[in-house]
mmJSON file of the N, C-alpha and C atoms, coordinates in Angstrom:
{"data_MODEL":{"atom_site":{
"group_PDB":["ATOM","ATOM","ATOM","ATOM","ATOM","ATOM","ATOM","ATOM","ATOM","ATOM","ATOM","ATOM","ATOM","ATOM","ATOM","ATOM","ATOM","ATOM","ATOM","ATOM","ATOM","ATOM","ATOM","ATOM","ATOM","ATOM","ATOM","ATOM","ATOM","ATOM","ATOM","ATOM","ATOM","ATOM","ATOM","ATOM","ATOM","ATOM","ATOM","ATOM","ATOM","ATOM","ATOM","ATOM","ATOM","ATOM","ATOM","ATOM","ATOM","ATOM","ATOM","ATOM","ATOM","ATOM","ATOM","ATOM","ATOM","ATOM","ATOM","ATOM","ATOM","ATOM","ATOM","ATOM","ATOM","ATOM","ATOM","ATOM","ATOM","ATOM","ATOM","ATOM","ATOM","ATOM","ATOM","ATOM","ATOM","ATOM","ATOM","ATOM","ATOM","ATOM","ATOM","ATOM","ATOM","ATOM","ATOM","ATOM","ATOM","ATOM","ATOM","ATOM","ATOM","ATOM","ATOM","ATOM","ATOM","ATOM","ATOM","ATOM","ATOM","ATOM","ATOM","ATOM","ATOM","ATOM","ATOM","ATOM","ATOM","ATOM","ATOM","ATOM","ATOM","ATOM","ATOM","ATOM","ATOM","ATOM","ATOM","ATOM","ATOM","ATOM","ATOM","ATOM","ATOM","ATOM","ATOM","ATOM","ATOM","ATOM","ATOM","ATOM","ATOM","ATOM","ATOM","ATOM","ATOM","ATOM","ATOM","ATOM","ATOM","ATOM","ATOM","ATOM","ATOM","ATOM","ATOM","ATOM","ATOM","ATOM","ATOM","ATOM","ATOM","ATOM","ATOM","ATOM","ATOM","ATOM","ATOM","ATOM","ATOM","ATOM","ATOM","ATOM","ATOM","ATOM","ATOM","ATOM"],
"id":[1,2,3,4,5,6,7,8,9,10,11,12,13,14,15,16,17,18,19,20,21,22,23,24,25,26,27,28,29,30,31,32,33,34,35,36,37,38,39,40,41,42,43,44,45,46,47,48,49,50,51,52,53,54,55,56,57,58,59,60,61,62,63,64,65,66,67,68,69,70,71,72,73,74,75,76,77,78,79,80,81,82,83,84,85,86,87,88,89,90,91,92,93,94,95,96,97,98,99,100,101,102,103,104,105,106,107,108,109,110,111,112,113,114,115,116,117,118,119,120,121,122,123,124,125,126,127,128,129,130,131,132,133,134,135,136,137,138,139,140,141,142,143,144,145,146,147,148,149,150,151,152,153,154,155,156,157,158,159,160,161,162,163,164,165,166,167,168],
"type_symbol":["N","C","C","N","C","C","N","C","C","N","C","C","N","C","C","N","C","C","N","C","C","N","C","C","N","C","C","N","C","C","N","C","C","N","C","C","N","C","C","N","C","C","N","C","C","N","C","C","N","C","C","N","C","C","N","C","C","N","C","C","N","C","C","N","C","C","N","C","C","N","C","C","N","C","C","N","C","C","N","C","C","N","C","C","N","C","C","N","C","C","N","C","C","N","C","C","N","C","C","N","C","C","N","C","C","N","C","C","N","C","C","N","C","C","N","C","C","N","C","C","N","C","C","N","C","C","N","C","C","N","C","C","N","C","C","N","C","C","N","C","C","N","C","C","N","C","C","N","C","C","N","C","C","N","C","C","N","C","C","N","C","C","N","C","C","N","C","C"],
"label_atom_id":["N","CA","C","N","CA","C","N","CA","C","N","CA","C","N","CA","C","N","CA","C","N","CA","C","N","CA","C","N","CA","C","N","CA","C","N","CA","C","N","CA","C","N","CA","C","N","CA","C","N","CA","C","N","CA","C","N","CA","C","N","CA","C","N","CA","C","N","CA","C","N","CA","C","N","CA","C","N","CA","C","N","CA","C","N","CA","C","N","CA","C","N","CA","C","N","CA","C","N","CA","C","N","CA","C","N","CA","C","N","CA","C","N","CA","C","N","CA","C","N","CA","C","N","CA","C","N","CA","C","N","CA","C","N","CA","C","N","CA","C","N","CA","C","N","CA","C","N","CA","C","N","CA","C","N","CA","C","N","CA","C","N","CA","C","N","CA","C","N","CA","C","N","CA","C","N","CA","C","N","CA","C","N","CA","C","N","CA","C","N","CA","C","N","CA","C"],
"label_alt_id":[null,null,null,null,null,null,null,null,null,null,null,null,null,null,null,null,null,null,null,null,null,null,null,null,null,null,null,null,null,null,null,null,null,null,null,null,null,null,null,null,null,null,null,null,null,null,null,null,null,null,null,null,null,null,null,null,null,null,null,null,null,null,null,null,null,null,null,null,null,null,null,null,null,null,null,null,null,null,null,null,null,null,null,null,null,null,null,null,null,null,null,null,null,null,null,null,null,null,null,null,null,null,null,null,null,null,null,null,null,null,null,null,null,null,null,null,null,null,null,null,null,null,null,null,null,null,null,null,null,null,null,null,null,null,null,null,null,null,null,null,null,null,null,null,null,null,null,null,null,null,null,null,null,null,null,null,null,null,null,null,null,null,null,null,null,null,null,null],
"label_comp_id":["UNK","UNK","UNK","UNK","UNK","UNK","UNK","UNK","UNK","UNK","UNK","UNK","UNK","UNK","UNK","UNK","UNK","UNK","UNK","UNK","UNK","UNK","UNK","UNK","UNK","UNK","UNK","UNK","UNK","UNK","UNK","UNK","UNK","UNK","UNK","UNK","UNK","UNK","UNK","UNK","UNK","UNK","UNK","UNK","UNK","UNK","UNK","UNK","UNK","UNK","UNK","UNK","UNK","UNK","UNK","UNK","UNK","UNK","UNK","UNK","UNK","UNK","UNK","UNK","UNK","UNK","UNK","UNK","UNK","UNK","UNK","UNK","UNK","UNK","UNK","UNK","UNK","UNK","UNK","UNK","UNK","UNK","UNK","UNK","UNK","UNK","UNK","UNK","UNK","UNK","UNK","UNK","UNK","UNK","UNK","UNK","UNK","UNK","UNK","UNK","UNK","UNK","UNK","UNK","UNK","UNK","UNK","UNK","UNK","UNK","UNK","UNK","UNK","UNK","UNK","UNK","UNK","UNK","UNK","UNK","UNK","UNK","UNK","UNK","UNK","UNK","UNK","UNK","UNK","UNK","UNK","UNK","UNK","UNK","UNK","UNK","UNK","UNK","UNK","UNK","UNK","UNK","UNK","UNK","UNK","UNK","UNK","UNK","UNK","UNK","UNK","UNK","UNK","UNK","UNK","UNK","UNK","UNK","UNK","UNK","UNK","UNK","UNK","UNK","UNK","UNK","UNK","UNK"],
"label_asym_id":["A","A","A","A","A","A","A","A","A","A","A","A","A","A","A","A","A","A","A","A","A","A","A","A","A","A","A","A","A","A","A","A","A","A","A","A","A","A","A","A","A","A","A","A","A","A","A","A","A","A","A","A","A","A","A","A","A","A","A","A","A","A","A","A","A","A","A","A","A","A","A","A","A","A","A","A","A","A","A","A","A","A","A","A","A","A","A","A","A","A","A","A","A","A","A","A","A","A","A","A","A","A","A","A","A","A","A","A","A","A","A","A","A","A","A","A","A","A","A","A","A","A","A","A","A","A","A","A","A","A","A","A","A","A","A","A","A","A","A","A","A","A","A","A","A","A","A","A","A","A","A","A","A","A","A","A","A","A","A","A","A","A","A","A","A","A","A","A"],
"label_entity_id":["1","1","1","1","1","1","1","1","1","1","1","1","1","1","1","1","1","1","1","1","1","1","1","1","1","1","1","1","1","1","1","1","1","1","1","1","1","1","1","1","1","1","1","1","1","1","1","1","1","1","1","1","1","1","1","1","1","1","1","1","1","1","1","1","1","1","1","1","1","1","1","1","1","1","1","1","1","1","1","1","1","1","1","1","1","1","1","1","1","1","1","1","1","1","1","1","1","1","1","1","1","1","1","1","1","1","1","1","1","1","1","1","1","1","1","1","1","1","1","1","1","1","1","1","1","1","1","1","1","1","1","1","1","1","1","1","1","1","1","1","1","1","1","1","1","1","1","1","1","1","1","1","1","1","1","1","1","1","1","1","1","1","1","1","1","1","1","1"],
"label_seq_id":[1,1,1,2,2,2,3,3,3,4,4,4,5,5,5,6,6,6,7,7,7,8,8,8,9,9,9,10,10,10,11,11,11,12,12,12,13,13,13,14,14,14,15,15,15,16,16,16,17,17,17,18,18,18,19,19,19,20,20,20,21,21,21,22,22,22,23,23,23,24,24,24,25,25,25,26,26,26,27,27,27,28,28,28,29,29,29,30,30,30,31,31,31,32,32,32,33,33,33,34,34,34,35,35,35,36,36,36,37,37,37,38,38,38,39,39,39,40,40,40,41,41,41,42,42,42,43,43,43,44,44,44,45,45,45,46,46,46,47,47,47,48,48,48,49,49,49,50,50,50,51,51,51,52,52,52,53,53,53,54,54,54,55,55,55,56,56,56],
"pdbx_PDB_ins_code":[null,null,null,null,null,null,null,null,null,null,null,null,null,null,null,null,null,null,null,null,null,null,null,null,null,null,null,null,null,null,null,null,null,null,null,null,null,null,null,null,null,null,null,null,null,null,null,null,null,null,null,null,null,null,null,null,null,null,null,null,null,null,null,null,null,null,null,null,null,null,null,null,null,null,null,null,null,null,null,null,null,null,null,null,null,null,null,null,null,null,null,null,null,null,null,null,null,null,null,null,null,null,null,null,null,null,null,null,null,null,null,null,null,null,null,null,null,null,null,null,null,null,null,null,null,null,null,null,null,null,null,null,null,null,null,null,null,null,null,null,null,null,null,null,null,null,null,null,null,null,null,null,null,null,null,null,null,null,null,null,null,null,null,null,null,null,null,null],
"Cartn_x":[17.646,17.131,17.419,17.604,17.886,16.628,16.87,15.772,14.926,15.582,14.858,14.061,14.647,13.966,12.682,12.765,11.582,10.498,10.904,9.921,9.256,10.035,9.475,8.497,8.891,8.006,6.741,6.893,5.739,4.776,5.316,4.464,3.739,4.448,3.838,2.716,2.964,1.929,0.729,0.991,-0.114,-0.969,-0.326,-1.065,-1.867,-1.252,-1.955,-3.147,-2.965,-4.057,-5.22,-4.917,-5.985,-6.76,-6.061,-6.734,-7.653,-7.167,-7.976,-9.232,-9.155,-10.301,-11.442,-11.185,-12.222,-13.033,-12.658,-13.311,-14.723,-15.533,-16.88,-16.875,-15.763,-15.654,-15.19,-15.974,-15.61,-14.27,-13.953,-12.68,-11.499,-11.653,-10.594,-10.427,-11.534,-11.445,-10.711,-10.986,-10.299,-8.8,-8.469,-7.064,-6.399,-7.131,-6.612,-6.323,-7.228,-6.991,-5.749,-5.593,-4.425,-3.138,-3.194,-2.008,-1.635,-2.623,-2.348,-1.688,-2.176,-1.593,-0.15,0.085,1.443,2.369,1.869,2.662,3.013,2.068,2.348,3.406,3.364,4.372,5.754,5.817,7.095,7.661,6.806,7.274,7.827,7.144,7.605,8.958,9.109,10.378,11.492,11.204,12.193,12.566,11.582,11.861,12.74,12.456,13.269,14.699,14.841,16.177,16.913,16.189,16.817,17.324,16.589,16.992,18.097,18.05,19.026,20.197,20.058,21.08,20.697,21.305,20.989,21.607,22.29,22.973,22.037,20.766,19.843,19.31],
"Cartn_y":[-6.295,-7.647,-8.195,-9.458,-10.088,-10.52,-10.996,-11.436,-12.513,-13.527,-14.65,-14.213,-13.342,-12.852,-12.111,-11.252,-10.512,-11.451,-12.455,-13.396,-14.202,-14.621,-15.396,-14.546,-13.312,-12.424,-12.132,-11.988,-11.752,-12.917,-14.128,-15.319,-15.428,-15.138,-15.222,-14.191,-12.956,-11.922,-12.249,-12.767,-13.117,-14.227,-15.237,-16.343,-15.86,-15.038,-14.521,-13.658,-12.885,-12.05,-12.878,-13.978,-14.848,-15.48,-15.835,-16.409,-15.376,-14.146,-13.087,-12.802,-12.985,-12.696,-13.692,-14.775,-15.771,-15.42,-14.346,-13.937,-13.416,-13.42,-12.848,-11.343,-10.843,-9.418,-8.626,-7.648,-6.871,-6.142,-5.669,-4.968,-5.933,-7.132,-8.136,-8.538,-8.663,-8.995,-7.895,-6.637,-5.52,-5.545,-5.83,-5.957,-7.084,-8.169,-9.301,-8.945,-8.173,-7.745,-6.865,-5.972,-5.085,-5.882,-6.847,-7.645,-8.504,-9.033,-9.825,-8.953,-7.738,-6.816,-6.471,-6.272,-5.989,-7.166,-8.368,-9.562,-9.658,-9.325,-9.353,-8.316,-7.161,-6.131,-6.581,-7.266,-7.772,-8.82,-9.661,-10.664,-9.997,-8.975,-8.244,-7.596,-7.021,-6.411,-7.455,-8.649,-9.73,-10.129,-10.176,-10.525,-9.469,-8.2,-7.113,-7.204,-7.438,-7.585,-8.75,-9.818,-10.976,-10.64,-9.828,-9.469,-8.415,-7.465,-6.373,-6.637,-7.591,-7.859,-7.23,-7.678,-7.211,-5.853,-5.247,-3.974,-2.785,-2.954,-1.815,-1.514],
"Cartn_z":[10.014,9.91,8.523,8.457,7.195,6.465,5.289,4.414,5.081,5.607,6.207,7.432,8.244,9.44,9.074,8.051,7.62,7.106,6.354,5.814,6.928,7.913,9.032,9.838,10.151,10.904,10.1,8.792,7.933,7.945,7.853,7.892,9.228,10.318,11.645,11.798,11.36,11.461,10.581,9.398,8.506,9.109,9.676,10.29,11.5,12.347,13.522,13.096,12.051,11.543,11.048,10.375,9.87,11.019,12.084,13.258,13.898,14.038,14.648,13.825,12.528,11.67,11.887,12.571,12.854,14.105,14.778,16.021,15.761,16.797,16.73,16.976,17.52,17.852,16.616,16.163,14.97,15.1,16.301,16.498,16.336,16.864,16.732,15.273,14.542,13.105,12.343,12.687,12.03,12.348,13.602,13.98,13.192,12.988,12.235,10.78,10.18,8.788,8.696,9.675,9.691,9.908,10.794,11.091,9.883,9.195,7.998,6.926,6.753,5.779,6.162,7.456,7.925,7.608,7.806,7.508,6.031,5.184,3.744,3.385,4.042,3.822,4.263,5.392,5.877,4.923,4.391,3.436,2.182,1.709,0.539,0.817,1.998,2.394,2.367,2.854,2.835,1.423,0.524,-0.866,-1.53,-1.25,-1.819,-1.294,-0.008,0.562,-0.101,-0.389,-1.02,-2.41,-3.126,-4.484,-4.501,-3.552,-3.523,-2.583,-1.72,-0.73,0.59,1.666,3.02,3.315,2.375,2.61,2.658,2.257,2.219,3.601],
"occupancy":[1.0,1.0,1.0,1.0,1.0,1.0,1.0,1.0,1.0,1.0,1.0,1.0,1.0,1.0,1.0,1.0,1.0,1.0,1.0,1.0,1.0,1.0,1.0,1.0,1.0,1.0,1.0,1.0,1.0,1.0,1.0,1.0,1.0,1.0,1.0,1.0,1.0,1.0,1.0,1.0,1.0,1.0,1.0,1.0,1.0,1.0,1.0,1.0,1.0,1.0,1.0,1.0,1.0,1.0,1.0,1.0,1.0,1.0,1.0,1.0,1.0,1.0,1.0,1.0,1.0,1.0,1.0,1.0,1.0,1.0,1.0,1.0,1.0,1.0,1.0,1.0,1.0,1.0,1.0,1.0,1.0,1.0,1.0,1.0,1.0,1.0,1.0,1.0,1.0,1.0,1.0,1.0,1.0,1.0,1.0,1.0,1.0,1.0,1.0,1.0,1.0,1.0,1.0,1.0,1.0,1.0,1.0,1.0,1.0,1.0,1.0,1.0,1.0,1.0,1.0,1.0,1.0,1.0,1.0,1.0,1.0,1.0,1.0,1.0,1.0,1.0,1.0,1.0,1.0,1.0,1.0,1.0,1.0,1.0,1.0,1.0,1.0,1.0,1.0,1.0,1.0,1.0,1.0,1.0,1.0,1.0,1.0,1.0,1.0,1.0,1.0,1.0,1.0,1.0,1.0,1.0,1.0,1.0,1.0,1.0,1.0,1.0,1.0,1.0,1.0,1.0,1.0,1.0],
"B_iso_or_equiv":[0.0,0.0,0.0,0.0,0.0,0.0,0.0,0.0,0.0,0.0,0.0,0.0,0.0,0.0,0.0,0.0,0.0,0.0,0.0,0.0,0.0,0.0,0.0,0.0,0.0,0.0,0.0,0.0,0.0,0.0,0.0,0.0,0.0,0.0,0.0,0.0,0.0,0.0,0.0,0.0,0.0,0.0,0.0,0.0,0.0,0.0,0.0,0.0,0.0,0.0,0.0,0.0,0.0,0.0,0.0,0.0,0.0,0.0,0.0,0.0,0.0,0.0,0.0,0.0,0.0,0.0,0.0,0.0,0.0,0.0,0.0,0.0,0.0,0.0,0.0,0.0,0.0,0.0,0.0,0.0,0.0,0.0,0.0,0.0,0.0,0.0,0.0,0.0,0.0,0.0,0.0,0.0,0.0,0.0,0.0,0.0,0.0,0.0,0.0,0.0,0.0,0.0,0.0,0.0,0.0,0.0,0.0,0.0,0.0,0.0,0.0,0.0,0.0,0.0,0.0,0.0,0.0,0.0,0.0,0.0,0.0,0.0,0.0,0.0,0.0,0.0,0.0,0.0,0.0,0.0,0.0,0.0,0.0,0.0,0.0,0.0,0.0,0.0,0.0,0.0,0.0,0.0,0.0,0.0,0.0,0.0,0.0,0.0,0.0,0.0,0.0,0.0,0.0,0.0,0.0,0.0,0.0,0.0,0.0,0.0,0.0,0.0,0.0,0.0,0.0,0.0,0.0,0.0],
"pdbx_formal_charge":[null,null,null,null,null,null,null,null,null,null,null,null,null,null,null,null,null,null,null,null,null,null,null,null,null,null,null,null,null,null,null,null,null,null,null,null,null,null,null,null,null,null,null,null,null,null,null,null,null,null,null,null,null,null,null,null,null,null,null,null,null,null,null,null,null,null,null,null,null,null,null,null,null,null,null,null,null,null,null,null,null,null,null,null,null,null,null,null,null,null,null,null,null,null,null,null,null,null,null,null,null,null,null,null,null,null,null,null,null,null,null,null,null,null,null,null,null,null,null,null,null,null,null,null,null,null,null,null,null,null,null,null,null,null,null,null,null,null,null,null,null,null,null,null,null,null,null,null,null,null,null,null,null,null,null,null,null,null,null,null,null,null,null,null,null,null,null,null],
"auth_seq_id":[1,1,1,2,2,2,3,3,3,4,4,4,5,5,5,6,6,6,7,7,7,8,8,8,9,9,9,10,10,10,11,11,11,12,12,12,13,13,13,14,14,14,15,15,15,16,16,16,17,17,17,18,18,18,19,19,19,20,20,20,21,21,21,22,22,22,23,23,23,24,24,24,25,25,25,26,26,26,27,27,27,28,28,28,29,29,29,30,30,30,31,31,31,32,32,32,33,33,33,34,34,34,35,35,35,36,36,36,37,37,37,38,38,38,39,39,39,40,40,40,41,41,41,42,42,42,43,43,43,44,44,44,45,45,45,46,46,46,47,47,47,48,48,48,49,49,49,50,50,50,51,51,51,52,52,52,53,53,53,54,54,54,55,55,55,56,56,56],
"auth_comp_id":["UNK","UNK","UNK","UNK","UNK","UNK","UNK","UNK","UNK","UNK","UNK","UNK","UNK","UNK","UNK","UNK","UNK","UNK","UNK","UNK","UNK","UNK","UNK","UNK","UNK","UNK","UNK","UNK","UNK","UNK","UNK","UNK","UNK","UNK","UNK","UNK","UNK","UNK","UNK","UNK","UNK","UNK","UNK","UNK","UNK","UNK","UNK","UNK","UNK","UNK","UNK","UNK","UNK","UNK","UNK","UNK","UNK","UNK","UNK","UNK","UNK","UNK","UNK","UNK","UNK","UNK","UNK","UNK","UNK","UNK","UNK","UNK","UNK","UNK","UNK","UNK","UNK","UNK","UNK","UNK","UNK","UNK","UNK","UNK","UNK","UNK","UNK","UNK","UNK","UNK","UNK","UNK","UNK","UNK","UNK","UNK","UNK","UNK","UNK","UNK","UNK","UNK","UNK","UNK","UNK","UNK","UNK","UNK","UNK","UNK","UNK","UNK","UNK","UNK","UNK","UNK","UNK","UNK","UNK","UNK","UNK","UNK","UNK","UNK","UNK","UNK","UNK","UNK","UNK","UNK","UNK","UNK","UNK","UNK","UNK","UNK","UNK","UNK","UNK","UNK","UNK","UNK","UNK","UNK","UNK","UNK","UNK","UNK","UNK","UNK","UNK","UNK","UNK","UNK","UNK","UNK","UNK","UNK","UNK","UNK","UNK","UNK","UNK","UNK","UNK","UNK","UNK","UNK"],
"auth_asym_id":["A","A","A","A","A","A","A","A","A","A","A","A","A","A","A","A","A","A","A","A","A","A","A","A","A","A","A","A","A","A","A","A","A","A","A","A","A","A","A","A","A","A","A","A","A","A","A","A","A","A","A","A","A","A","A","A","A","A","A","A","A","A","A","A","A","A","A","A","A","A","A","A","A","A","A","A","A","A","A","A","A","A","A","A","A","A","A","A","A","A","A","A","A","A","A","A","A","A","A","A","A","A","A","A","A","A","A","A","A","A","A","A","A","A","A","A","A","A","A","A","A","A","A","A","A","A","A","A","A","A","A","A","A","A","A","A","A","A","A","A","A","A","A","A","A","A","A","A","A","A","A","A","A","A","A","A","A","A","A","A","A","A","A","A","A","A","A","A"],
"auth_atom_id":["N","CA","C","N","CA","C","N","CA","C","N","CA","C","N","CA","C","N","CA","C","N","CA","C","N","CA","C","N","CA","C","N","CA","C","N","CA","C","N","CA","C","N","CA","C","N","CA","C","N","CA","C","N","CA","C","N","CA","C","N","CA","C","N","CA","C","N","CA","C","N","CA","C","N","CA","C","N","CA","C","N","CA","C","N","CA","C","N","CA","C","N","CA","C","N","CA","C","N","CA","C","N","CA","C","N","CA","C","N","CA","C","N","CA","C","N","CA","C","N","CA","C","N","CA","C","N","CA","C","N","CA","C","N","CA","C","N","CA","C","N","CA","C","N","CA","C","N","CA","C","N","CA","C","N","CA","C","N","CA","C","N","CA","C","N","CA","C","N","CA","C","N","CA","C","N","CA","C","N","CA","C","N","CA","C","N","CA","C","N","CA","C","N","CA","C"],
"pdbx_PDB_model_num":[1,1,1,1,1,1,1,1,1,1,1,1,1,1,1,1,1,1,1,1,1,1,1,1,1,1,1,1,1,1,1,1,1,1,1,1,1,1,1,1,1,1,1,1,1,1,1,1,1,1,1,1,1,1,1,1,1,1,1,1,1,1,1,1,1,1,1,1,1,1,1,1,1,1,1,1,1,1,1,1,1,1,1,1,1,1,1,1,1,1,1,1,1,1,1,1,1,1,1,1,1,1,1,1,1,1,1,1,1,1,1,1,1,1,1,1,1,1,1,1,1,1,1,1,1,1,1,1,1,1,1,1,1,1,1,1,1,1,1,1,1,1,1,1,1,1,1,1,1,1,1,1,1,1,1,1,1,1,1,1,1,1,1,1,1,1,1,1]
}}}
């Protein structure tokens, strides 16, 4: 995957995680926190790819 793809997927996961955190169900809120963290990781991966190139 390229830099832009990782960043887009990261943004989508982060947004979905934030929505889930608004739920009344504690399990769904926990899933939302995990999904938001995953999204932040994907964004970071995209930034690293952008700096090092897509060859990694």
